[in-house]
Every structure is written in C-alpha cells, then in structure tokens.
N, CA, C, O and the ligand as a Tripos MOL2 file, in Angstrom:
@<TRIPOS>MOLECULE
protein
  273   271    69     0     0
PROTEIN
NO_CHARGES

@<TRIPOS>ATOM
      1 N           2.5410   -0.9560  -12.1940 N.3       1 MET1
      2 CA          2.3740   -1.6670  -10.9330 C.3       1 MET1
      3 C           3.5960   -1.4710  -10.0510 C.2       1 MET1
      4 O           4.7290   -1.5900  -10.5190 O.2       1 MET1
      5 N           3.3740   -1.1710   -8.7810 N.am      2 SER2
      6 CA          4.4800   -1.0400   -7.8390 C.3       2 SER2
      7 C           4.1630   -1.8280   -6.5740 C.2       2 SER2
      8 O           3.0080   -2.0020   -6.1850 O.2       2 SER2
      9 N           5.2430   -2.2960   -5.9520 N.am      3 VAL3
     10 CA          5.0920   -3.0450   -4.7050 C.3       3 VAL3
     11 C           5.7340   -2.2380   -3.5790 C.2       3 VAL3
     12 O           6.8320   -1.7000   -3.7260 O.2       3 VAL3
     13 N           5.0340   -2.1660   -2.4670 N.am      4 PHE4
     14 CA          5.5150   -1.4300   -1.3070 C.3       4 PHE4
     15 C           5.6060   -2.3590   -0.1130 C.2       4 PHE4
     16 O           4.7230   -3.1820    0.1290 O.2       4 PHE4
     17 N           6.6950   -2.2090    0.6270 N.am      5 LYS5
     18 CA          6.8290   -2.9160    1.8930 C.3       5 LYS5
     19 C           6.2550   -2.0110    2.9740 C.2       5 LYS5
     20 O           6.6220   -0.8410    3.0760 O.2       5 LYS5
     21 N           5.3460   -2.5630    3.7850 N.am      6 VAL6
     22 CA          4.7440   -1.7720    4.8660 C.3       6 VAL6
     23 C           4.9210   -2.5550    6.1650 C.2       6 VAL6
     24 O           4.0330   -3.3090    6.5640 O.2       6 VAL6
     25 N           6.0780   -2.3760    6.8280 N.am      7 PRO7
     26 CA          6.4320   -3.2120    7.9880 C.3       7 PRO7
     27 C           5.4340   -3.1110    9.1320 C.2       7 PRO7
     28 O           5.2600   -4.0630    9.8920 O.2       7 PRO7
     29 N           4.7770   -1.9570    9.2580 N.am      8 ASP8
     30 CA          3.8310   -1.7830   10.3740 C.3       8 ASP8
     31 C           2.3910   -2.1620   10.0060 C.2       8 ASP8
     32 O           1.4570   -1.8490   10.7440 O.2       8 ASP8
     33 N           2.2200   -2.8250    8.8850 N.am      9 MET9
     34 CA          0.9070   -3.3920    8.5470 C.3       9 MET9
     35 C           0.8540   -4.7970    9.1570 C.2       9 MET9
     36 O           1.5030   -5.7250    8.6740 O.2       9 MET9
     37 N           0.0680   -4.9290   10.2250 N.am     10 THR10
     38 CA          0.1820   -6.1620   11.0020 C.3      10 THR10
     39 C          -1.0730   -7.0150   11.0890 C.2      10 THR10
     40 O          -0.9930   -8.1710   11.5060 O.2      10 THR10
     41 N          -2.2240   -6.4880   10.7110 N.am     11 CYS11
     42 CA         -3.4420   -7.2690   10.9240 C.3      11 CYS11
     43 C          -4.5130   -6.9380    9.8870 C.2      11 CYS11
     44 O          -4.3120   -6.1040    9.0050 O.2      11 CYS11
     45 N          -5.6310   -7.5980   10.0140 N.am     12 GLY12
     46 CA         -6.7300   -7.4030    9.0770 C.3      12 GLY12
     47 C          -7.2650   -5.9820    9.0750 C.2      12 GLY12
     48 O          -7.7390   -5.4890    8.0520 O.2      12 GLY12
     49 N          -7.1850   -5.3270   10.2260 N.am     13 HIS13
     50 CA         -7.6390   -3.9300   10.2930 C.3      13 HIS13
     51 C          -6.7210   -3.0290    9.4650 C.2      13 HIS13
     52 O          -7.1950   -2.1760    8.7150 O.2      13 HIS13
     53 N          -5.4150   -3.2210    9.6020 N.am     14 CYS14
     54 CA         -4.4570   -2.4740    8.7820 C.3      14 CYS14
     55 C          -4.7650   -2.6800    7.3090 C.2      14 CYS14
     56 O          -4.8140   -1.7270    6.5310 O.2      14 CYS14
     57 N          -4.9680   -3.9120    6.9440 N.am     15 GLU15
     58 CA         -5.2520   -4.2290    5.5350 C.3      15 GLU15
     59 C          -6.4670   -3.4520    5.0600 C.2      15 GLU15
     60 O          -6.4690   -2.8900    3.9650 O.2      15 GLU15
     61 N          -7.5100   -3.4240    5.8980 N.am     16 LYS16
     62 CA         -8.7540   -2.7540    5.5270 C.3      16 LYS16
     63 C          -8.5510   -1.2490    5.3540 C.2      16 LYS16
     64 O          -8.9980   -0.6840    4.3560 O.2      16 LYS16
     65 N          -7.8870   -0.5890    6.3060 N.am     17 VAL17
     66 CA         -7.7410    0.8680    6.2100 C.3      17 VAL17
     67 C          -6.8030    1.2580    5.0600 C.2      17 VAL17
     68 O          -7.0070    2.2800    4.4050 O.2      17 VAL17
     69 N          -5.7790    0.4400    4.8230 N.am     18 ILE18
     70 CA         -4.8660    0.7130    3.7070 C.3      18 ILE18
     71 C          -5.5930    0.5710    2.3790 C.2      18 ILE18
     72 O          -5.4650    1.4120    1.4890 O.2      18 ILE18
     73 N          -6.3470   -0.4940    2.2640 N.am     19 ARG19
     74 CA         -7.1180   -0.7220    1.0410 C.3      19 ARG19
     75 C          -8.1020    0.4380    0.7820 C.2      19 ARG19
     76 O          -8.2210    0.9360   -0.3370 O.2      19 ARG19
     77 N          -8.7940    0.8430    1.8440 N.am     20 GLU20
     78 CA         -9.7730    1.9260    1.6990 C.3      20 GLU20
     79 C          -9.1130    3.2560    1.3390 C.2      20 GLU20
     80 O          -9.6150    4.0000    0.4970 O.2      20 GLU20
     81 N          -7.9780    3.5470    1.9900 N.am     21 GLU21
     82 CA         -7.2960    4.8190    1.7390 C.3      21 GLU21
     83 C          -6.8610    4.9360    0.2780 C.2      21 GLU21
     84 O          -6.9860    5.9970   -0.3340 O.2      21 GLU21
     85 N          -6.3490    3.8330   -0.2730 N.am     22 LEU22
     86 CA         -5.8340    3.8830   -1.6450 C.3      22 LEU22
     87 C          -6.9450    3.8300   -2.6890 C.2      22 LEU22
     88 O          -6.8410    4.4660   -3.7380 O.2      22 LEU22
     89 N          -7.9980    3.0830   -2.4120 N.am     23 THR23
     90 CA         -9.0420    2.9230   -3.4290 C.3      23 THR23
     91 C         -10.0420    4.0830   -3.4340 C.2      23 THR23
     92 O         -10.7730    4.2570   -4.4090 O.2      23 THR23
     93 N         -10.0860    4.8720   -2.3640 N.am     24 LYS24
     94 CA        -11.0360    5.9970   -2.3670 C.3      24 LYS24
     95 C         -10.5790    7.1050   -3.3190 C.2      24 LYS24
     96 O         -11.3840    7.9420   -3.7290 O.2      24 LYS24
     97 N          -9.2950    7.1120   -3.6700 N.am     25 VAL25
     98 CA         -8.7310    8.1260   -4.5630 C.3      25 VAL25
     99 C          -9.3660    8.0530   -5.9500 C.2      25 VAL25
    100 O          -9.7080    9.0750   -6.5440 O.2      25 VAL25
    101 N          -9.5170    6.8540   -6.4440 N.am     26 ASP26
    102 CA         -9.9560    6.6510   -7.8240 C.3      26 ASP26
    103 C         -10.4160    5.2010   -7.9390 C.2      26 ASP26
    104 O          -9.7470    4.2940   -7.4440 O.2      26 ASP26
    105 N         -11.5340    4.9870   -8.5750 N.am     27 GLN27
    106 CA        -12.0400    3.6070   -8.6560 C.3      27 GLN27
    107 C         -11.2070    2.7190   -9.5860 C.2      27 GLN27
    108 O         -11.4000    1.5040   -9.6310 O.2      27 GLN27
    109 N         -10.2790    3.3380  -10.3280 N.am     28 GLN28
    110 CA         -9.3920    2.5550  -11.1880 C.3      28 GLN28
    111 C          -8.2460    1.9140  -10.4060 C.2      28 GLN28
    112 O          -7.5920    0.9930  -10.8940 O.2      28 GLN28
    113 N          -8.0110    2.4050   -9.1970 N.am     29 VAL29
    114 CA         -6.8790    1.9160   -8.4130 C.3      29 VAL29
    115 C          -7.1220    0.4770   -7.9700 C.2      29 VAL29
    116 O          -8.1930    0.1360   -7.4680 O.2      29 VAL29
    117 N          -6.1060   -0.3570   -8.1690 N.am     30 ARG30
    118 CA         -6.1820   -1.7630   -7.7600 C.3      30 ARG30
    119 C          -5.1500   -2.0150   -6.6660 C.2      30 ARG30
    120 O          -3.9920   -1.6130   -6.7810 O.2      30 ARG30
    121 N          -5.5880   -2.6840   -5.6060 N.am     31 VAL31
    122 CA         -4.7180   -2.9310   -4.4600 C.3      31 VAL31
    123 C          -4.7250   -4.4170   -4.1250 C.2      31 VAL31
    124 O          -5.7830   -5.0370   -4.0150 O.2      31 VAL31
    125 N          -3.5380   -4.9740   -3.9660 N.am     32 GLU32
    126 CA         -3.4220   -6.3460   -3.4680 C.3      32 GLU32
    127 C          -2.5850   -6.3070   -2.2050 C.2      32 GLU32
    128 O          -1.5230   -5.6850   -2.1730 O.2      32 GLU32
    129 N          -3.0650   -6.9740   -1.1650 N.am     33 VAL33
    130 CA         -2.3550   -6.9660    0.1050 C.3      33 VAL33
    131 C          -1.8760   -8.3720    0.4310 C.2      33 VAL33
    132 O          -2.6460   -9.3320    0.3890 O.2      33 VAL33
    133 N          -0.5950   -8.4770    0.7540 N.am     34 ASN34
    134 CA         -0.0250   -9.7190    1.2540 C.3      34 ASN34
    135 C           0.3840   -9.4530    2.7070 C.2      34 ASN34
    136 O           1.4640   -8.9350    2.9900 O.2      34 ASN34
    137 N          -0.5130   -9.8260    3.6030 N.am     35 LEU35
    138 CA         -0.3090   -9.5080    5.0190 C.3      35 LEU35
    139 C           0.8820  -10.2630    5.6080 C.2      35 LEU35
    140 O           1.6200   -9.7270    6.4340 O.2      35 LEU35
    141 N           1.0590  -11.4860    5.1840 N.am     36 LYS36
    142 CA          2.1360  -12.3280    5.7140 C.3      36 LYS36
    143 C           3.5060  -11.7050    5.4370 C.2      36 LYS36
    144 O           4.3600  -11.6490    6.3220 O.2      36 LYS36
    145 N           3.7090  -11.2390    4.2020 N.am     37 ASP37
    146 CA          4.9970  -10.6370    3.8360 C.3      37 ASP37
    147 C           4.9910   -9.1220    3.9800 C.2      37 ASP37
    148 O           5.9940   -8.4630    3.7040 O.2      37 ASP37
    149 N           3.8580   -8.5690    4.4130 N.am     38 LYS38
    150 CA          3.7040   -7.1190    4.6060 C.3      38 LYS38
    151 C           3.9740   -6.3390    3.3210 C.2      38 LYS38
    152 O           4.6780   -5.3290    3.3160 O.2      38 LYS38
    153 N           3.3940   -6.8370    2.2400 N.am     39 LEU39
    154 CA          3.5630   -6.1900    0.9380 C.3      39 LEU39
    155 C           2.2170   -5.6930    0.4150 C.2      39 LEU39
    156 O           1.1860   -6.3470    0.5750 O.2      39 LEU39
    157 N           2.2590   -4.5190   -0.2130 N.am     40 VAL40
    158 CA          1.0670   -3.9590   -0.8440 C.3      40 VAL40
    159 C           1.4100   -3.6800   -2.3070 C.2      40 VAL40
    160 O           2.3510   -2.9460   -2.6060 O.2      40 VAL40
    161 N           0.6400   -4.2710   -3.2040 N.am     41 THR41
    162 CA          0.8460   -4.0660   -4.6340 C.3      41 THR41
    163 C          -0.2450   -3.1260   -5.1400 C.2      41 THR41
    164 O          -1.4320   -3.3480   -4.8970 O.2      41 THR41
    165 N           0.1680   -2.0770   -5.8450 N.am     42 VAL42
    166 CA         -0.7850   -1.0580   -6.2740 C.3      42 VAL42
    167 C          -0.6730   -0.8120   -7.7770 C.2      42 VAL42
    168 O           0.4210   -0.6570   -8.3200 O.2      42 VAL42
    169 N          -1.8230   -0.7820   -8.4290 N.am     43 ASP43
    170 CA         -1.9180   -0.4710   -9.8500 C.3      43 ASP43
    171 C          -2.6840    0.8250  -10.0410 C.2      43 ASP43
    172 O          -3.6420    1.1010   -9.3190 O.2      43 ASP43
    173 N          -2.2650    1.6090  -11.0040 N.am     44 ASN44
    174 CA         -3.0090    2.8240  -11.4160 C.3      44 ASN44
    175 C          -2.9560    3.9760  -10.4160 C.2      44 ASN44
    176 O          -3.8910    4.7710  -10.3210 O.2      44 ASN44
    177 N          -1.8530    4.0590   -9.6700 N.am     45 LEU45
    178 CA         -1.6490    5.1930   -8.7680 C.3      45 LEU45
    179 C          -0.1370    5.4290   -8.6780 C.2      45 LEU45
    180 O           0.6410    4.4780   -8.6020 O.2      45 LEU45
    181 N           0.2740    6.7080   -8.6870 N.am     46 SER46
    182 CA          1.7130    6.9920   -8.6990 C.3      46 SER46
    183 C           2.3700    6.5730   -7.3820 C.2      46 SER46
    184 O           1.7320    6.5600   -6.3300 O.2      46 SER46
    185 N           3.6450    6.2350   -7.4620 N.am     47 ASP47
    186 CA          4.3820    5.8070   -6.2650 C.3      47 ASP47
    187 C           4.3550    6.8880   -5.1890 C.2      47 ASP47
    188 O           4.1290    6.5970   -4.0150 O.2      47 ASP47
    189 N           4.5860    8.1380   -5.5950 N.am     48 ASP48
    190 CA          4.6030    9.2420   -4.6290 C.3      48 ASP48
    191 C           3.2690    9.3590   -3.9050 C.2      48 ASP48
    192 O           3.2170    9.6050   -2.7000 O.2      48 ASP48
    193 N           2.2060    9.1810   -4.6550 N.am     49 ARG49
    194 CA          0.8590    9.2990   -4.0850 C.3      49 ARG49
    195 C           0.6080    8.1680   -3.0800 C.2      49 ARG49
    196 O           0.0490    8.3970   -2.0080 O.2      49 ARG49
    197 N           1.0180    6.9690   -3.4290 N.am     50 VAL50
    198 CA          0.8390    5.8300   -2.5110 C.3      50 VAL50
    199 C           1.6140    6.0810   -1.2150 C.2      50 VAL50
    200 O           1.0930    5.8920   -0.1160 O.2      50 VAL50
    201 N           2.8720    6.5120   -1.3690 N.am     51 LEU51
    202 CA          3.7090    6.7460   -0.1890 C.3      51 LEU51
    203 C           3.0980    7.8250    0.7080 C.2      51 LEU51
    204 O           3.0410    7.6550    1.9260 O.2      51 LEU51
    205 N           2.6420    8.9330    0.1140 N.am     52 SER52
    206 CA          2.1110   10.0110    0.9540 C.3      52 SER52
    207 C           0.7730    9.6380    1.5840 C.2      52 SER52
    208 O           0.5030   10.0120    2.7250 O.2      52 SER52
    209 N          -0.0630    8.9100    0.8580 N.am     53 LEU53
    210 CA         -1.3530    8.4970    1.4330 C.3      53 LEU53
    211 C          -1.1500    7.5510    2.6150 C.2      53 LEU53
    212 O          -1.8010    7.6960    3.6500 O.2      53 LEU53
    213 N          -0.2460    6.5820    2.4600 N.am     54 LEU54
    214 CA         -0.0340    5.6270    3.5470 C.3      54 LEU54
    215 C           0.6200    6.2890    4.7470 C.2      54 LEU54
    216 O           0.3110    5.9480    5.8890 O.2      54 LEU54
    217 N           1.5280    7.2390    4.4990 N.am     55 LYS55
    218 CA          2.1370    7.9780    5.6150 C.3      55 LYS55
    219 C           1.0870    8.8160    6.3260 C.2      55 LYS55
    220 O           1.1300    8.9670    7.5470 O.2      55 LYS55
    221 N           0.1360    9.3650    5.5600 N.am     56 SER56
    222 CA         -0.8920   10.2340    6.1560 C.3      56 SER56
    223 C          -1.7940    9.4790    7.1320 C.2      56 SER56
    224 O          -2.4060   10.0890    8.0080 O.2      56 SER56
    225 N          -1.8790    8.1490    6.9840 N.am     57 ILE57
    226 CA         -2.6920    7.3830    7.9370 C.3      57 ILE57
    227 C          -1.8060    6.5980    8.9160 C.2      57 ILE57
    228 O          -2.2650    5.6670    9.5770 O.2      57 ILE57
    229 N          -0.5250    6.9950    8.9940 N.am     58 GLY58
    230 CA          0.3260    6.5060   10.0710 C.3      58 GLY58
    231 C           1.2190    5.3110    9.7830 C.2      58 GLY58
    232 O           1.8330    4.7620   10.6980 O.2      58 GLY58
    233 N           1.3000    4.9030    8.5260 N.am     59 TYR59
    234 CA          2.1680    3.7670    8.1920 C.3      59 TYR59
    235 C           3.5120    4.2430    7.6400 C.2      59 TYR59
    236 O           3.6810    5.4160    7.3070 O.2      59 TYR59
    237 N           4.4620    3.3110    7.5510 N.am     60 SER60
    238 CA          5.8220    3.6330    7.1060 C.3      60 SER60
    239 C           6.1870    2.8200    5.8690 C.2      60 SER60
    240 O           7.0110    1.9090    5.9450 O.2      60 SER60
    241 N           5.5730    3.1460    4.7230 N.am     61 PRO61
    242 CA          5.8080    2.3620    3.5120 C.3      61 PRO61
    243 C           7.1490    2.6920    2.8630 C.2      61 PRO61
    244 O           7.6220    3.8260    2.9280 O.2      61 PRO61
    245 N           7.7480    1.6890    2.2420 N.am     62 VAL62
    246 CA          8.9060    1.9320    1.3780 C.3      62 VAL62
    247 C           8.6750    1.1970    0.0560 C.2      62 VAL62
    248 O           8.1350    0.0920    0.0150 O.2      62 VAL62
    249 N           9.1040    1.8530   -1.0110 N.am     63 LEU63
    250 CA          9.0050    1.2080   -2.3180 C.3      63 LEU63
    251 C           9.8830   -0.0330   -2.2940 C.2      63 LEU63
    252 O          11.0440    0.0310   -1.8890 O.2      63 LEU63
    253 N           9.3400   -1.1470   -2.7200 N.am     64 TYR64
    254 CA         10.0020   -2.4390   -2.5910 C.3      64 TYR64
    255 C          10.5850   -2.8190   -3.9400 C.2      64 TYR64
    256 O           9.8630   -2.9490   -4.9280 O.2      64 TYR64
    257 N          11.8910   -2.9940   -3.9720 N.am     65 ASP65
    258 CA         12.5630   -3.3130   -5.2260 C.3      65 ASP65
    259 C          12.5860   -4.8240   -5.4260 C.2      65 ASP65
    260 O          13.3060   -5.5390   -4.7290 O.2      65 ASP65
    261 N          11.8050   -5.2970   -6.3670 N.am     66 LEU66
    262 CA         11.6740   -6.7410   -6.5930 C.3      66 LEU66
    263 C          12.9460   -7.3540   -7.1520 C.2      66 LEU66
    264 O          13.0990   -8.5760   -7.1420 O.2      66 LEU66
    265 N          13.8680   -6.5160   -7.6420 N.am     67 SER67
    266 CA         15.0900   -7.0450   -8.2390 C.3      67 SER67
    267 C          16.1440   -7.3890   -7.1960 C.2      67 SER67
    268 O          17.1460   -8.0300   -7.5120 O.2      67 SER67
    269 N          15.9220   -6.9650   -5.9480 N.am     68 ILE68
    270 CA         16.9070   -7.2550   -4.8900 C.3      68 ILE68
    271 C          16.8720   -8.7490   -4.5330 C.2      68 ILE68
    272 O          17.6240   -9.1950   -3.6660 O.2      68 ILE68
    273 CU         -3.4130   -3.7820   12.1460 Cu       69 CU69
@<TRIPOS>BOND
     1     1     2 1
     2     2     3 1
     3     3     4 2
     4     3     5 am
     5     5     6 1
     6     6     7 1
     7     7     8 2
     8     7     9 am
     9     9    10 1
    10    10    11 1
    11    11    12 2
    12    11    13 am
    13    13    14 1
    14    14    15 1
    15    15    16 2
    16    15    17 am
    17    17    18 1
    18    18    19 1
    19    19    20 2
    20    19    21 am
    21    21    22 1
    22    22    23 1
    23    23    24 2
    24    23    25 am
    25    25    26 1
    26    26    27 1
    27    27    28 2
    28    27    29 am
    29    29    30 1
    30    30    31 1
    31    31    32 2
    32    31    33 am
    33    33    34 1
    34    34    35 1
    35    35    36 2
    36    35    37 am
    37    37    38 1
    38    38    39 1
    39    39    40 2
    40    39    41 am
    41    41    42 1
    42    42    43 1
    43    43    44 2
    44    43    45 am
    45    45    46 1
    46    46    47 1
    47    47    48 2
    48    47    49 am
    49    49    50 1
    50    50    51 1
    51    51    52 2
    52    51    53 am
    53    53    54 1
    54    54    55 1
    55    55    56 2
    56    55    57 am
    57    57    58 1
    58    58    59 1
    59    59    60 2
    60    59    61 am
    61    61    62 1
    62    62    63 1
    63    63    64 2
    64    63    65 am
    65    65    66 1
    66    66    67 1
    67    67    68 2
    68    67    69 am
    69    69    70 1
    70    70    71 1
    71    71    72 2
    72    71    73 am
    73    73    74 1
    74    74    75 1
    75    75    76 2
    76    75    77 am
    77    77    78 1
    78    78    79 1
    79    79    80 2
    80    79    81 am
    81    81    82 1
    82    82    83 1
    83    83    84 2
    84    83    85 am
    85    85    86 1
    86    86    87 1
    87    87    88 2
    88    87    89 am
    89    89    90 1
    90    90    91 1
    91    91    92 2
    92    91    93 am
    93    93    94 1
    94    94    95 1
    95    95    96 2
    96    95    97 am
    97    97    98 1
    98    98    99 1
    99    99   100 2
   100    99   101 am
   101   101   102 1
   102   102   103 1
   103   103   104 2
   104   103   105 am
   105   105   106 1
   106   106   107 1
   107   107   108 2
   108   107   109 am
   109   109   110 1
   110   110   111 1
   111   111   112 2
   112   111   113 am
   113   113   114 1
   114   114   115 1
   115   115   116 2
   116   115   117 am
   117   117   118 1
   118   118   119 1
   119   119   120 2
   120   119   121 am
   121   121   122 1
   122   122   123 1
   123   123   124 2
   124   123   125 am
   125   125   126 1
   126   126   127 1
   127   127   128 2
   128   127   129 am
   129   129   130 1
   130   130   131 1
   131   131   132 2
   132   131   133 am
   133   133   134 1
   134   134   135 1
   135   135   136 2
   136   135   137 am
   137   137   138 1
   138   138   139 1
   139   139   140 2
   140   139   141 am
   141   141   142 1
   142   142   143 1
   143   143   144 2
   144   143   145 am
   145   145   146 1
   146   146   147 1
   147   147   148 2
   148   147   149 am
   149   149   150 1
   150   150   151 1
   151   151   152 2
   152   151   153 am
   153   153   154 1
   154   154   155 1
   155   155   156 2
   156   155   157 am
   157   157   158 1
   158   158   159 1
   159   159   160 2
   160   159   161 am
   161   161   162 1
   162   162   163 1
   163   163   164 2
   164   163   165 am
   165   165   166 1
   166   166   167 1
   167   167   168 2
   168   167   169 am
   169   169   170 1
   170   170   171 1
   171   171   172 2
   172   171   173 am
   173   173   174 1
   174   174   175 1
   175   175   176 2
   176   175   177 am
   177   177   178 1
   178   178   179 1
   179   179   180 2
   180   179   181 am
   181   181   182 1
   182   182   183 1
   183   183   184 2
   184   183   185 am
   185   185   186 1
   186   186   187 1
   187   187   188 2
   188   187   189 am
   189   189   190 1
   190   190   191 1
   191   191   192 2
   192   191   193 am
   193   193   194 1
   194   194   195 1
   195   195   196 2
   196   195   197 am
   197   197   198 1
   198   198   199 1
   199   199   200 2
   200   199   201 am
   201   201   202 1
   202   202   203 1
   203   203   204 2
   204   203   205 am
   205   205   206 1
   206   206   207 1
   207   207   208 2
   208   207   209 am
   209   209   210 1
   210   210   211 1
   211   211   212 2
   212   211   213 am
   213   213   214 1
   214   214   215 1
   215   215   216 2
   216   215   217 am
   217   217   218 1
   218   218   219 1
   219   219   220 2
   220   219   221 am
   221   221   222 1
   222   222   223 1
   223   223   224 2
   224   223   225 am
   225   225   226 1
   226   226   227 1
   227   227   228 2
   228   227   229 am
   229   229   230 1
   230   230   231 1
   231   231   232 2
   232   231   233 am
   233   233   234 1
   234   234   235 1
   235   235   236 2
   236   235   237 am
   237   237   238 1
   238   238   239 1
   239   239   240 2
   240   239   241 am
   241   241   242 1
   242   242   243 1
   243   243   244 2
   244   243   245 am
   245   245   246 1
   246   246   247 1
   247   247   248 2
   248   247   249 am
   249   249   250 1
   250   250   251 1
   251   251   252 2
   252   251   253 am
   253   253   254 1
   254   254   255 1
   255   255   256 2
   256   255   257 am
   257   257   258 1
   258   258   259 1
   259   259   260 2
   260   259   261 am
   261   261   262 1
   262   262   263 1
   263   263   264 2
   264   263   265 am
   265   265   266 1
   266   266   267 1
   267   267   268 2
   268   267   269 am
   269   269   270 1
   270   270   271 1
   271   271   272 2
@<TRIPOS>SUBSTRUCTURE
     1 MET1         2 RESIDUE 1 A MET
     2 SER2         6 RESIDUE 1 A SER
     3 VAL3        10 RESIDUE 1 A VAL
     4 PHE4        14 RESIDUE 1 A PHE
     5 LYS5        18 RESIDUE 1 A LYS
     6 VAL6        22 RESIDUE 1 A VAL
     7 PRO7        26 RESIDUE 1 A PRO
     8 ASP8        30 RESIDUE 1 A ASP
     9 MET9        34 RESIDUE 1 A MET
    10 THR10       38 RESIDUE 1 A THR
    11 CYS11       42 RESIDUE 1 A CYS
    12 GLY12       46 RESIDUE 1 A GLY
    13 HIS13       50 RESIDUE 1 A HIS
    14 CYS14       54 RESIDUE 1 A CYS
    15 GLU15       58 RESIDUE 1 A GLU
    16 LYS16       62 RESIDUE 1 A LYS
    17 VAL17       66 RESIDUE 1 A VAL
    18 ILE18       70 RESIDUE 1 A ILE
    19 ARG19       74 RESIDUE 1 A ARG
    20 GLU20       78 RESIDUE 1 A GLU
    21 GLU21       82 RESIDUE 1 A GLU
    22 LEU22       86 RESIDUE 1 A LEU
    23 THR23       90 RESIDUE 1 A THR
    24 LYS24       94 RESIDUE 1 A LYS
    25 VAL25       98 RESIDUE 1 A VAL
    26 ASP26      102 RESIDUE 1 A ASP
    27 GLN27      106 RESIDUE 1 A GLN
    28 GLN28      110 RESIDUE 1 A GLN
    29 VAL29      114 RESIDUE 1 A VAL
    30 ARG30      118 RESIDUE 1 A ARG
    31 VAL31      122 RESIDUE 1 A VAL
    32 GLU32      126 RESIDUE 1 A GLU
    33 VAL33      130 RESIDUE 1 A VAL
    34 ASN34      134 RESIDUE 1 A ASN
    35 LEU35      138 RESIDUE 1 A LEU
    36 LYS36      142 RESIDUE 1 A LYS
    37 ASP37      146 RESIDUE 1 A ASP
    38 LYS38      150 RESIDUE 1 A LYS
    39 LEU39      154 RESIDUE 1 A LEU
    40 VAL40      158 RESIDUE 1 A VAL
    41 THR41      162 RESIDUE 1 A THR
    42 VAL42      166 RESIDUE 1 A VAL
    43 ASP43      170 RESIDUE 1 A ASP
    44 ASN44      174 RESIDUE 1 A ASN
    45 LEU45      178 RESIDUE 1 A LEU
    46 SER46      182 RESIDUE 1 A SER
    47 ASP47      186 RESIDUE 1 A ASP
    48 ASP48      190 RESIDUE 1 A ASP
    49 ARG49      194 RESIDUE 1 A ARG
    50 VAL50      198 RESIDUE 1 A VAL
    51 LEU51      202 RESIDUE 1 A LEU
    52 SER52      206 RESIDUE 1 A SER
    53 LEU53      210 RESIDUE 1 A LEU
    54 LEU54      214 RESIDUE 1 A LEU
    55 LYS55      218 RESIDUE 1 A LYS
    56 SER56      222 RESIDUE 1 A SER
    57 ILE57      226 RESIDUE 1 A ILE
    58 GLY58      230 RESIDUE 1 A GLY
    59 TYR59      234 RESIDUE 1 A TYR
    60 SER60      238 RESIDUE 1 A SER
    61 PRO61      242 RESIDUE 1 A PRO
    62 VAL62      246 RESIDUE 1 A VAL
    63 LEU63      250 RESIDUE 1 A LEU
    64 TYR64      254 RESIDUE 1 A TYR
    65 ASP65      258 RESIDUE 1 A ASP
    66 LEU66      262 RESIDUE 1 A LEU
    67 SER67      266 RESIDUE 1 A SER
    68 ILE68      270 RESIDUE 1 A ILE
    69 CU69       273 GROUP 0 **** ****
C-alpha cells in the first residue's frame, strides 16, 4: 500500500477520473481517495505505475511519506 499526495486533485470529478485511471489497469487495484487532504491510497499497483498514470492525465502526484 502506498499513499500519494495529489495537490491538484480538487473536486469530485478529479476523484472520479483518478479512480478510473488507476482501476482500469487491473481489477485487483484498490484506490481510496481522501479529497479533503488530497491523498490517494493505492493497493496492488507499483508506485512508479501510479505516478506515471496520474501524470499522464495531468495531475502532479508525489509519493507521500507517512513517517514525516
Ligand atoms: Cu476536479
């Protein structure tokens, strides 16, 4: 499981397109979106893949270090 900060995810539409982009890859992929904190939690998909998929649809994700 990895958490990504997506500062430019601002509304329900963003949530929908992000969710669709990540889950279309594989039905095993699990996505949780926290719109208020602009966090996306992803299970069963590599960090590199998440970052490149979200960038490909115009977002600016960064891997979020929960230990900070
Ligand atoms: Cu939006």
